[in-house]
N, C-alpha and C positions, 0 to 999 in steps of 0.2 A: 426223264421218267419220273423223277420227284414232283416236278411240276404236276404232271398227270394226275398222280396219287393225290397232291394236295387239292387239285381241283375237283376230283371225285369225292374227297371227303367233304370239301365245302359244300358241294351241292347235295351229297346227303344231309349234312347239318341243316342246310335251306329246306329241305322238303320234310325233314322231320319237326321243323318248327311249326308246319300247318298240319300236323297230324294231331288226330285227337289224343287225350291222354285222361286215366282215369281220374275222377274227383269224385267229391263230395257234393251232390246237387243241394242236399238239406241235411245238416247235422242233427235235425229232430230234437228229439228228448230221450236221452238213454238213460237218465236218472229216474227210473220208473221203480218205486219202493214198494208199490202196493199191486194187488191183483184183484180185477174187478169182474165178477160175472154178468153176463148179458144173454139173454135169450132170443135176441132179435139183432138186425144189424145195427152195426156201431160205425163211426167214421172219425177221422182226425183230418181236419184242414189243415194246410201247410203253405208256404210261400218259399219256393226255392231261394238260395243265395245265389246261385250260379245256374246259367243255361246251359243245356246239353241233353243227352239221349240217356234216359232211365235204363239202367242194366241190372240193379237190383233193388229190393225192397227189404229192410229187415225190419222186423216187427218183435213184439213181445207178448205174441199169442200163444196161450197155451193151453193144454187139452186134448180131447180127440175128437173134436167136430169138425167135419171136412166143410171146407168154406170157399166162397169165391172172395176173389180180390180186385177190387176195381179202382182205376185212377180215372177222377172224373174232374171236370172245369167245376167252378162254383156258380151260383146265380146272383142276381143283382144285389142279395142281401147277403153274400158271402156263405151262403147254404151248400151243402153238397147237392150237386145238379143231376140228381137221380132219384126216382119213386121205386121205392121197393117193388120188385115185380116186373118192372118197366122193360122197356127193350135194352138190348145191351150192345146195341149197335149204332145209336144215334151219335151225332156231331158232340154231343156233350161226353161221350165215353172215349178215353184217351187210351186205357188199358184193360183188358178184362184177362183174369186168369180163373178158370173154374175148377172145382173140385180138388183143391190144393189140401195138403196134410203136412204141410211143414210148421213146425212149431219151435217156440223158444224151449230153452232148457234151463234149469238151474237157477230160476227166478231172476234172468237176465234178458236183454232186449237182444236176442241173437238167433232169431228163426229167420232164415235167409231164404228168399224167394228170388230165384234168377229170372229175369225178364227175358224171353227167348225173342228171336226174330220172328217177327209176323210179316209174311209176304215181303221179305228181305228189309222190313222197316222195324225200328224201335221207336217206342213214344217219346217225343220231345216235350221236355218241360222248360219253361222261360224264367228267369229270375224276376222276382218281383211279382208274379201273377199267383193268385190264390188258386189251388186246388183242394182235392178232396181224396184221401186214402180210405177206401169203404171196404168192410170186411162183413159178409153176408154168410150167415150158417145154412149148410145144406141140410143139415139133419136136428133131430132133436138133441138137447142138453145145453149146458151153459158154454159160452165162449169166454176164456179168462185171458182177458188184456190187461197187461202190465202197464200201470200209469201212474200218474202223480196228482193227488189232490190239492196240492199247494198252488196257489196262484202264482200265474206269471211264470210256470215253469219252462213254456214254450210260448214266445210272443208272435211266432208266426201264423198262428191257428188256433182251432179250439176242438174239444172233444165232442161228439154228438151221438145220440140214440135215435133208433126209428121208433116213433109212436104215432103210426098213422100221419107221418112227416118227420122231418128232422128237427131236434129239440138239442139244445144243450143239455150236457148231464148236468145234474144237479145235487144237491146235498154233500155226502161224504164220497160221491162217485168222482171219478177222475175229471181234472179240468183239461188234461193233455194224457194222450196214450203215447206208449213209446214207439218211437221208429226212427229210422236212418233211410236216406235214399241215396245210391249210390250212382254213377253213371259215367259218361265220356263228356268231357268238355273240349272245347277249344284251346 
């Protein structure tokens, strides 16, 4: 009887080693000391350090402007691969959340957007590949995304704003926006 129990427990342990576990796909940048207002779409490119399915995006967006959240690939120049107003169903689009109103509070990077199953699938991100996290306002008013204007605050990507095309944020605006990506890894 003890042998059967031992073998059963050994089987369970072996099966659990193949299961996915919660992990941080990209620790991003949480040290966001400033809030920056934008009237148009903004993006942060990122490069995950682990591969896995995306389960939540944590951002530093504050305010009361409903927004769409997109995860896209990047083009050959490393820019977000999405043109404002373009199709939300292309192969460059990894995830779309529309009409969101989840915000960060208390000057922190803690606005948590859970990524639901879409037709039984969750978006998969691969370590070492550059992607873009894009926030697009759905109404008038400024989007206030916390960030850091210090160079090198996040080395896996850059902050962009939409000006009839994606351009790096300039001047005293952020070099990087605050975010973290959590998921399920092997």
